N, C-alpha and C positions, 0 to 999 in steps of 0.2 A: 590585515584582512578584516572585512566588514562581516559582522554576525548578522545573519538573516533572521527575520521574524516571520513565522508562518502567517499566512492570510488566506482567506477563502478564494478559491479558484486557482491557486498556485499548483503546479505540477511538481511532484517530488518522486523519489524512488523509494518503493516499499519492498522490504524483504519478507517473504512468506515464512511462517513457522509450521510446525507439525499440525496444529489445530486448523490452520488455513488450508493446508494440503488435504486433510481429511474432509473438510467441508466442501471444498471445490471439487475434488475428485469424486466425492459421494454424489454431488449433483450431476456431474458429467457421466458417471456410471449409469445414471437413469436415462440420460439423453446424450449418447456419445457424439452426436452432431454439434454439441455445444462448443467444443473446443478441445485443445490438446491437454493432456494430463500435466499436472504441476508437481513440483517437489519443494520441500522445505529448503530454504536458501535461495530459491529463485527470486529474481528482482523484477518488478513490474512498475509501470508508472501509476501514480495515485494522484487523483485530484482532491485537494483538501476542500471539505464541505462545511467544516465547523472547526473553530479554534477555541480552545479553553484557556483564554488569557491573552495577554498582549506582550509577552516576553519571548525572547528567542528560544527558551526551553519549554514553551507551552505545548501541551499535548493537543492532538488533532483527531478528528474523524475524517474518513475519506472513502472514496470509491476507487478500488484497484481495477485498472483496466487490463484484463487478461487477454491471452492469445486465443480468442474465440468470441462468441457473441454474448457472453455474460460478464457481469461485474462481480466484484467481491467487496462487501461492506466491512470496514474495520473501524473500531472506536478506541479512543484514548490511547493513541499511538504517540510515542515520544521520539524526538530526534536522537539519533545515535547509530551505532554500527551493529550489524548482525540481525538476526531474526526478530521480527515484530517491531522493527524500528523504521523510521523514514530518514532519508538522507537527501541533501540538496544535490541536484545533478551537477557534474563538473562543467565548467564553461569550456566550450570548444571553439 
């Protein structure tokens, strides 16, 4: 199996954590038309906008594309499983 190296513009899967949930739902409480509520553990596509290094385990910044008309900015996210990590989508 080939190890992938993150690069700008790649789409990965990001898992929300409690802080993400609070920030997103707080914004959406102010404008309920923004989109559906989220929960920690939800997975959304994220476009990588910055890579901190050139190795497979490099951390990234990115924009999480939510189910609504807003985005969520995350920084220094590492590859892995569980909340506040990104994962490569499975090939189908």
